[in-house]
N, C-alpha and C positions, 0 to 999 in steps of 0.2 A: 551277561551278554551272551547271546547265542554265538557259537563258533561257526566259522565258515567251513564248508565241507568241500574239499578238493579231491576228486576221485579219478583214478586212472580208469580207462576202459580198454579191455584186453591188455595190450602192453604199452598203451600210449597215455602219458601223463600231461595234464595241462602245463603250459609254460607261461608264467605270469611275471612280468617285469617287477623288480623290487619297489618301483615307485608307484605301482598301481594301488589305489585305495579300494579295499573290499569291505563294504559295510556288513554288519552282522546279519547272518541268515542267508548269505549268498551260497549257491550251490553251483559248482563248475565240474563238468564231467568230460573226460576224454581228450580228443585232439583239438585243444583250444589254445590259441596264443593271443596274449593281450600285451600290447606295447606300452611304453613309458607314458606316464602322466594321465592315464585313463582312470576312470572311477566306475565301480559297479556298486549300485545302491541296494538297500534292504530287500532281502527275499527274492532277488532275481535268480533265475535258473538259466544256465548256459550249458546246453547238452550237445557236445561234439562227439556223440557216440557212433553214429553210422556214417559220418562225413566230418569234414573239418570246419572249424570256426576261426576266423582271424579278425581281431579288433585292433585298429590302428592307434596312433598316439593321440593323447588329449581328447579322447572320446568318453562320453558319459552315458551309462545305461542306467536309467532311473528305476526306482522302486517297483517291484512286482512284475518286471518284464520277463518274457519267455523267449529264449533264443534257441532255435533248433535247426535241423538240416534234413535232407532227404537222401536215403541210401543210394550210393553210387551215382547220383544225378546232380544234386544241388547242394554245394557247401554254402556257408553263410560268410560273406566278406563285408566288413565294415571298415571304412576308411578313417582318415585322421580328422579331428575337430568335428566330430559328429555328436549331435544331441539326440538321444532317444528318450522320449517322455515316459511317464509312469504308465505301467500296465500295457506296454506295447508288446505285440507278438510279431516276431520276425522269423520266417521259415524259408530257408534256402534261397535267400535273395542277396542282392548286392546294393550296398549303400556307399556311394562314392564320397570323397572328401567334402567336408562342410555341407552336410545335409542335416535337416531338422525334421524329426518324426514326432508329431503331436501325440498327446496322451491318448491311450486306448486304440491307437491305429493298429491295423494288421496288414502285413506285407507278405505275400505268398511266394511260392517257389518260382524262381526264374525271373522275378521282377527286378528291375534296375532303377534305382533312384540316382540320377546323375548329380554331379556336384552343384552346389549352390541352389538346391531345390528344397521345397518344404512339402511335407505331407500333413494335412490338417488333422486335428484330434478326431478320433472315431472313424477315420477313413479306412476303406478296404481296398488295397491295391491288389488287383487280380493277378493270377499266375501269368508270368511272361510280359506284363505291362512295363513299358519304359516311360519314366517321368523325365522329360528333357531338362537340361540344365536351365536354371533360372525361373522355373515354373512353380506355382502352387497348385496342388491337387487336393480335392476334397470329395466326400460323398461315398456312397455304397452302391455300385462300385465307384472307385475314385476316378475323377475326370479332371482335366486341366481347367482351372478356374480363371487364371490370369498369370501375367508375368509378375515376378517379385520386383519390388522397388530396390534401389541401391541400398537404402537404409535396412530393409529386411534381409538382404543378402549379407550385409555387414553384421547384423544382429546374430546370424547363425554362428559366425566365428566368435563373436562376443559371448554367446551362450556357452560355448565350450570352455572359454577362458574363465567364465564365472563358476562353472561347475568344478574346474580344477581348483579354484580358490576355496569353494565350499568343502571339497574333499580335504584340503589341508587344514582348514579350521575344524572340521569334524574330527579328524584324526587326533588333533591336539586336545579336544574337549571330551571325547567319548570315553567314559569310564563306567565300570560296573559298580553299581551301588544298591544297597538294600534300603537306603534311607529315602522313602518316598512319601 
């Protein structure tokens, strides 16, 4: 099993709650704080080198995602109960509580994804764009498609709960083996 790499940057070390699940291959650098119950999945990179990154409680960042910041201008702030799909790029943006970011989406500097909103897979959210609460955005560049249904909004919180359970199960079963 690959070890996770947690690196200080200058004199700042990442602060990761003891309950956070880190899958093998994760790299975390610098001024990064990750709160309780969150999970960071295989080969994700979280670079808080030139600004800070904050990840709230019960948030999941799925495989191969890239999280970064902009020097002196845009930190990366992620709220509670957020689901970030596979291969997402987040750069100096804000994701409020209970947001869902689809696989392969890119969210650029200064963008804000308000609570109970969804960014579709493959979408590009431009610099400074604000996704209002309760909306679905899609496309390149991302545009508002429609209001989310109550079921879709409820599924955002449910997704975060499911990933917390997946992390617990994976932690119990993940073992190094040469028997393939």
